[in-house]
N, C-alpha and C positions, 0 to 999 in steps of 0.2 A: 024143575031142574034147569040150571043155567046152560047156555050154549057151550061155555067153556067146559062145564062138567060133562056134557055129552060128547065133547071132542077133546080127549086127554092130550092128544098130540098138540093141538092148538094151545092148550093150557100150559104145556111145558115150554112152548116157544115164548109165550108171553111172560113167563116167570124167569126166563133165563136172563142173567145180568149181562147187559150189553156194554161193550167198550165204547165210552163216550167220544173217542177220537175217530171212530169209524164213520165213513160217509153215510149220511142218512139216505134211505131208500127213496128214490124219486127225485133226488137233487142232483145226481151225477149227470153232467152234460158236457160233451165235447164242444170246443169252440171251433166252428167250421173253418177250414182252411189253415189251421194252425197245428197240424199233426196230432201229437198226443196231449196237447194242452186241454185240461179238463177242470171244470169248476164244480164245487160241491159244498154242502154244508154238513156240519156235525153237531151232535148234541152238546158238546163241551163249549161251544161258542155261538154267539148270535150272528157272527160274520161269515161271509163266503170265503172259501179257500180255493187255491189253485194247485194243481200238481202237473208235473211235466217230466217225461222220460227222455233222457239224452245220453247216448254213449254208455248205456248200462247203469246210469245213475237216475235217481228220482229226486226231484226238487219239490218241496211242499212249502207254501207260504200262505199266510193270512192276508187277505185282500183288504181287510179293515173296513169293509162296506157291507151293509145289510141288504141293499137293493140289488136285484139280479142283473139289471141292465148295467149298473155301475160296476158290478163284479166282472162282467164280460169285458168292459173297457179296460179295467185294471189288469185283468189277466193277459190281455194283448200287450200291455206295456211290460209286463213281466217277461213275456215271450221275447220281445225285442231286446230287453236287457240281457236275457240269457244268451241270445244269439251274439250279442255284442261281446259278452264275456268269453264265449267260445272262440270267436274270431281273434280276440286279443290274448288268448291263452290265459284268461283270468279264472279263478275258482268260481264255480257256480254259487257256492254258499255266500250269503251276504255277511256283512260284518256283525249282524245281530244273531247269527246262527249259533247254536249250541257248540258245535265243533270249534268254530273260530274262537269263542270265548274260552273254551276249555283249554285249547292249545296256547292261547294268550296267557292263561294262568300258569301253564307249565313253564313257559319262557320266563315269566316273572319269578317263579320259584327257583328256576335254574340260576337266575341272577342272585337271589337270596342265598342259594347254596354257595355260590362263589364268595359271598360276603361272610359266610360262616353262620348265617342265621337259621339255616335248615340243614338237616342231615341228608347225605346222599341216599340213604336207605328210604327216607320218606319220599323223595322225588321219584325214585325208582318204583316204589309201591304205587304211588299215585298215577304214574304213567301206565303201569301194567293194568291197574283197575279201570282206567279210562278206556284203554283199547279193548279189554276183554268183556267189560260189562256195561259201562256207561254209554259209550258210543253206539253200540247196537240198538239201544233203547231210545236214547235222547237225540241221536244224530239227525233224526228227521224233523226235529222241532226247532222253531224259532224260540229264542229265550223268552220272549213275552208270552208265548203260548204254553209254557211249562207251569202248570198249576198243581194244586193239591191232588187232583185226580190222576194226573200223569205220574207224579212222584209215587203216589200210593200204589198205582198199578205196577210200577217198577219193583217196589219192595215185595209186593205179593208174588210176582213172577220170579224173583231172584232166588229165593230159597226153595229148593226142590228136594224130593226124596233122594236123588242121586247126589245132591250137594246141600246137605242140611246145615245152613249157616246159623251161627249163634246170634242172639240178640245184639251182643256187643259188636259183632262183625257187621250186622245190618246198620247199626248206628254209625259205623265208620263210613259206610256208603252214603248215608244221609248227610253226614258232615261234609263229605267230598262234594256232593251235589250243591249243598248250601254255599260252600266256598266258591264254587264256580259262579253261582248266581250272584254272590256278593261282588265278585270281580266284575261281572257284567254291570252291576249297579254302580261300581266305582268309575267305570269307563263311560257311563251314561246311556247304556243300552236299555236298561229298565230303571224305573224310579222306586220300586218297592219289591220286596220278596214275597212269594206266595206262602200260604200256610203249609206246614210240614206235618206228616204223620208222626204221632208220638208212640215210642216203643218203651215198654216197661223194662228197665234194666235189672238184670239179676246179677248181683255182685258175687263173684267166685273168688274166695281168698286162696292164695297159693299155699300149698302144704309147707310145713316147717318141721323142725326137730325139737322135741321136748328135751329136758335135761338128760334123761336116760338114753334117748336115741342119739343125741349129740355126743355123749360119752362113748357110745359104741362106734360111731363114725370116726371120732378122733383117734381112738386106740387102733382100730382096724387100719386106718390110713397110715399111721405111724409104723405099724408092724409090716406093712406091705410095700414100703418105700424100696424101690429098686427092682421089684418084681414085674415081670412082663405078662400081660394077659393076651391070650389068643382070641380074637373076636371073630365069630362065625355068623354067616347069614342065617335066616330062618330055614333056608333050604339045606343048611349044613355045609356050605362052602366057606373056605377061609377068606376073610375080608381084610384084616390087618392085625398087627401087633400094637398093643397099647401098654406103655410103661407107667407105673404109678411112681411119680417123682417126688423128691423133696419139695420142689416148687409147688406141687399140688397141696401137700401138707401145710405149707406156709399160707397158701391161698385160702384154704378152709378156715384157718384160724383168723386170718386177716379179715375176711369178709364177715365173719360172725362177730367181729369187734370194730367194724368201721362203717356199717350201714350201706356200703356201696352196691351198685347194681352190677350185674355181669358185663353190661355194655361199657361200664366205666373202666374195666380191665383193658379195653382196647386203647384208651386215651391217656390213662394215668401214667405220668412220667415223674422222675425224681424231682424235677423242678417244681412240681405241683405239691411237694411234700415239705412241710415245716415241722420239725420235732420241737415240741414245747416241753421243757423240763422245769418244774418249779413246784409250787404248792400242789398243783395238779399236773400230771404227766399225760400227754396225748399228742396225736398227730393232727395238724391242720391241713386238710386236703383242699386245694383250690384248682382242681382240674376243670376243663371246659364244661359249660352248662349241659345238663342232661334232662330231657323231658320238660324243658322250660324252666328249670330251676338251676341257679348258679351260686347259691349261697355256700360258704365254706363248710366243709364237713369236719366236725370234731369227733375223733374216734375215742374208743375206750383205751385204757392204759396198756392192755395186752397187745394192741396193734403196734405200739412202739417197740416192744420186744421182738415182734416178728419182723418189723421193718429193719431194725438194727442187724438182725441175723441175715436177712435177705441182702441188704446192702453190702455187708462184709463179704459174703460169698460172691456177689457179682463183681466187686472190685478185684478179687483174685482172678475172676474169669475174663476181665477186661471190659466189664460194663459198669454201670453205676454212675455214669456221667449225667448231668442235668437233663439232657434230651433223650436219655435212654428210658425205656419203659420198665415199670416195676416187675411185670410178669411177661415172660417170653420175650426178653429184650433182643434176642437174636433173630426174631421173626418180624420182618418189616410189613408183611401182609397181616394186618391186625385182625381181619376177619378170620383168617386161618389160625392165628394165635388163640383167639377165643374158642374156636371150634376144637382145637387141640386140647385145651384145658377142660372143655366140656366133655370131651370123649373120655378123658381120664376120670373125671368125676362120675360119669355115668357108670363106668366099670366098677369104681369104688362102691357106689351105691348097691350094685348087684352083688358084689362080694360080701358086703356088710348086711345084705338082705334088708335094705332100707329104701329100695327104689320106689315102692308104693307106700303112701301114707295110709293110716287106718281106714280112711274113707275111700281108698282106691285111686286117689289122684297120684299122678307120677311126679316125683321130686326131680328138680333140676338145680343148677347153680343158684338160681333165683331163691331157692328155699333157704340158702344161707343168709341172705339179706333179711328175709322174713323172720328167720330165727333170731337175728340180732335185734330187730325191732321188738319182737315178742318178749325176749328176755328182759329188755329194758322196761316194758310195760308191766311185767310180772315182778321183777326183782328190783327195779329202780325205786329209790327212796322218794316217794311222792313226786316223781318226775313230771315236769310240765309238758303236756302233750304238744304244745306249740314249739317248745325247745326241741323235742324229739323230732317233730316234723321238719324243722329247719335243718337239723343235722343230717337227716335222712333225705334231704332234697325232695320233699314232697309236701303235701298240704295236710292240715288237721283232718279235713274231710276224707282224704285218701287213707290216712291212718285208721280212721274209724270204720270206713267201708270195707277195706281189704285186709289190713294187717290185724286190727283189733277184733276182727270177726271171730277169731278163735278164743278170744278172752272170755272167761267165765267168772262169775262172782267169787267162786271158791278159790281161784288163783290168787286173788288179792283179799282174802278174808281178813287179814290183819288191818288193812286200810279200811275195809268195809265196817269193821267194828271199832274204829279208832275213837269214836265218841264215847264208847263204853269205857275205854282206858282212861280218857280224860275225866270222865265222871268219877271213876274209882280214885284217881289221884286227887281230885278236888275234894272228894268226900273225906279223905284222910286228913287234909288240911283243916276242913271245917269241923269234923267231929273228934279229931284227935287220932294219933297213930294207933292202929290196932282195933279201933272201934268200927262197928258196922254202921253205915249211914241209915238214917231213919227212912222207913218205907215211904213216908209222905214227901221226902225230898225229891225234887225233879231236877233235871239238868239245868233248866232255866233258873230255878231257885238257887241252886248251888252256885251258878255263875254270878247271880246277883249278890250273894253273900261274899263271894270272892272279890268282887269289885269294890 
């Protein structure tokens, strides 16, 4: 029997996975005469490191040397540098520190926000994520010391039982880290990026309304215009009154005939709308880019009818000017405008008993966009998926991954069997009207005769 087997406690210690960034036992050594200045080595690097405590802060740096004597000399230089920084009220963190690069990226993004290249929401989310999650883990590292193990450890510790993050959320964190490291690469702090953990993405399609469900939603909304709903909290206390308005009815029809996202409601103004009347009647929407896509949106014909009705009503109310918004024009706080319409729609879903899809997913305003795309996939006459993607301001890949995920073979059985129709029509021409084609005839043979 082995010694480890005789000593279970020792065996457990040996098999416990160790953090590769922790100081190795036996390497920790204080530098005499330099206060808390300490050198050490860790499993993740062949070089010596130094750490120093000052005013409640801890500074860690790689000394970039493998020899212990050279490490002590380098550590003393770090000490002098830190004292110089303190005397001159300079930050302890060097220019290559994670925090410096992360905040440099925030400033760069704020400039892009001012130029209209990024949304305010993205900058706010990135800043909040940096403060709450990234800095507590990566703030102690130099950019050059962030490798696969450090990033993987962050991902492993991020999702807990109290905070079960989805794969897609974890991928957002990974993307943020990579963006910071790319910024560091652009400014010359590092020359290459480390390897990143790979996470398997599970695509979750948003719920939509089939024809029967949409018919119910439409009729209930029309019948409830002008009614006020009393909204209560789970504890039974009154929260607010929500009125089902004519505007909501117009929005439901408009979204299911225009492919727009709920966030488009915040920015869509009359100056972005061109009414095209000709052989085909539709609206051309040229509102600001959303999610990186800025191609014009071509709506279905029904959207024109809704827009004409909406514009006529707004002109009577004193709105409808080029810079006025299509929905909630009286509300200059556009976040509140979208929230107000979302509240109405949420109450409508509850009244119509359509809040949950058959699989249990909760429906939102986004379900109207999904419905518009799905109806084109099902009812469109051999619609080109790329054309659909362009008008919906998305990509063919996103159509396939998220929107067409609900599409089944039976939904387009006519297109699936289209060759059978072609064969039957060709057989009539080849064998004479009313005669059955010979069993030996194949589609390829028929086409050959036809040519």
